[in-house]
C-alpha positions as CSV (number, residue, x, y, z in Angstrom):
1,M,2.9,-7.9,6.5
2,P,0.7,-5.3,8.2
3,G,-1.3,-6.3,11.2
4,V,-4.0,-4.8,13.4
5,K,-4.7,-5.6,17.0
6,V,-8.3,-5.7,18.0
7,H,-9.0,-3.4,20.9
8,E,-11.2,-4.5,23.7
9,G,-14.9,-3.8,22.9
10,E,-14.1,-3.2,19.3
11,S,-16.2,-5.0,16.7
12,I,-14.6,-7.2,14.1
13,E,-16.0,-5.0,11.3
14,S,-14.2,-2.0,12.5
15,A,-11.0,-3.9,13.0
16,L,-11.3,-5.3,9.5
17,R,-11.9,-1.8,8.1
18,R,-8.7,-0.6,9.9
19,F,-6.8,-3.6,8.5
20,R,-7.9,-2.8,4.9
21,S,-6.8,0.8,5.3
22,V,-3.4,-0.3,6.6
23,C,-3.1,-2.7,3.6
24,R,-4.1,0.1,1.2
25,D,-1.5,2.4,2.7
26,A,1.2,-0.3,2.4
27,R,0.1,-0.7,-1.3
28,I,0.1,-4.5,-1.0
29,Q,-2.6,-5.1,-3.5
30,E,-0.9,-2.9,-6.1
31,D,2.4,-4.9,-5.6
32,Y,0.5,-8.1,-6.1
33,K,-1.2,-7.0,-9.3
34,R,2.1,-5.6,-10.6
35,S,3.8,-8.9,-10.1
36,Q,1.2,-10.8,-12.1
37,V,1.9,-9.0,-15.4
38,Y,5.2,-8.4,-17.2
39,E,6.4,-4.8,-16.9
40,K,8.9,-3.4,-19.5
41,P,12.1,-2.0,-18.0
42,S,11.3,1.5,-19.3
43,D,7.9,1.4,-17.6
44,K,9.5,0.1,-14.4
45,R,11.9,3.0,-14.4
46,R,9.1,5.5,-15.0
47,R,7.0,4.0,-12.2
48,K,9.9,4.1,-9.8
49,I,10.5,7.8,-10.6
50,K,6.8,8.6,-9.9
51,E,7.0,6.7,-6.6
52,R,10.0,8.7,-5.5
53,V,8.3,11.9,-6.4
54,R,5.2,10.9,-4.5
55,K,7.2,9.9,-1.4
56,S,9.2,13.1,-1.4
57,R,6.0,15.1,-1.6
58,K,4.6,13.1,1.3
59,K,7.7,13.7,3.4
60,K,7.4,17.5,3.0
61,F,4.0,17.6,4.7
């Protein structure tokens, strides 16, 4: 679970904004939504392949 430490003198709004961006980068909401609906095995394989391609592209930069 991602966490954000509030810096001294930082407003709660800016800390909350940082927390939301960390959660978005960790793809927490997508995982939650995905677990709520049944996913066919073929769709699951296709999604995992796309994730691997995305991660490999991200590592190149």
